C-alpha positions as CSV (number, residue, x, y, z in Angstrom):
1,X,-2.2,-10.7,-20.1
2,X,-1.0,-9.6,-16.8
3,X,-3.3,-10.9,-14.1
4,X,-3.7,-8.0,-10.8
5,X,-1.8,-10.5,-8.2
6,X,0.9,-10.7,-10.9
7,X,1.5,-6.7,-10.8
8,X,1.9,-6.4,-7.1
9,X,4.0,-9.3,-7.1
10,X,6.4,-6.9,-9.3
11,X,6.2,-4.5,-7.0
12,X,7.7,-6.4,-4.3
13,X,10.1,-5.0,-2.7
14,X,9.4,-1.0,-4.3
15,X,7.5,1.7,-3.0
16,X,4.2,1.7,-3.6
17,X,1.7,4.7,-2.1
18,X,-2.5,2.3,-1.0
19,X,-4.9,4.5,-1.5
20,X,-7.6,2.9,1.4
21,X,-11.6,4.4,1.2
22,X,-11.0,7.0,4.3
23,X,-9.9,9.0,1.5
24,X,-5.9,8.8,3.1
25,X,-2.7,6.8,1.4
26,X,-0.1,4.8,3.4
27,X,3.4,5.0,1.0
28,X,5.9,2.3,1.3
29,X,7.5,-0.7,0.4
30,X,5.9,-3.9,-0.1
31,X,6.9,-6.6,1.5
32,X,4.1,-9.1,1.3
33,X,0.0,-8.9,0.0
34,X,-2.4,-12.2,0.1
35,X,-5.3,-13.1,-2.9
36,X,-7.4,-10.5,0.0
37,X,-4.9,-7.4,-1.2
38,X,-3.8,-8.1,2.2
39,X,-0.7,-6.0,2.9
40,X,2.5,-5.8,4.9
41,X,4.7,-2.2,3.9
42,X,8.2,-1.4,5.8
43,X,8.8,1.9,6.1
44,X,5.4,3.1,6.0
45,X,4.2,7.1,6.3
46,X,0.4,7.7,6.4
47,X,-0.8,11.0,4.1
48,X,-3.5,12.6,4.4
49,X,-6.1,13.6,1.1
50,X,-3.6,16.3,0.0
51,X,-0.7,14.4,0.3
52,X,1.4,16.0,3.0
53,X,2.6,13.3,5.8
54,X,0.8,12.4,8.8
55,X,2.9,10.5,10.5
56,X,5.6,7.7,10.9
57,X,4.6,4.1,11.0
58,X,7.6,1.8,10.3
59,X,6.5,-1.9,9.6
60,X,1.9,-2.2,8.8
61,X,-0.2,-4.7,8.4
62,X,-3.3,-3.2,5.8
63,X,-6.6,-5.1,6.0
64,X,-7.5,-5.6,2.2
65,X,-11.4,-4.5,3.0
66,X,-10.1,-0.7,3.1
67,X,-7.6,-0.9,0.0
68,X,-9.2,1.2,-2.8
69,X,-6.1,0.6,-5.0
70,X,-2.8,0.1,-5.4
71,X,0.0,1.6,-7.3
72,X,3.5,2.6,-7.7
73,X,5.3,5.4,-6.2
């Protein structure tokens, strides 16, 4: 059986969607993460509840305690 961090490891270098507790989404290329699900994304874009792009962010660090889930884009 695959562990959750194994799934994240397979997603490195690929586009992911990170859903945040404030109902926003950040999409970008997963560069790094740790056991707390702190993540670093490149070419990130912030999206609202409706999925529409709000703004381009570039490289971002997302604190793990704000993350609801990470999904392939």
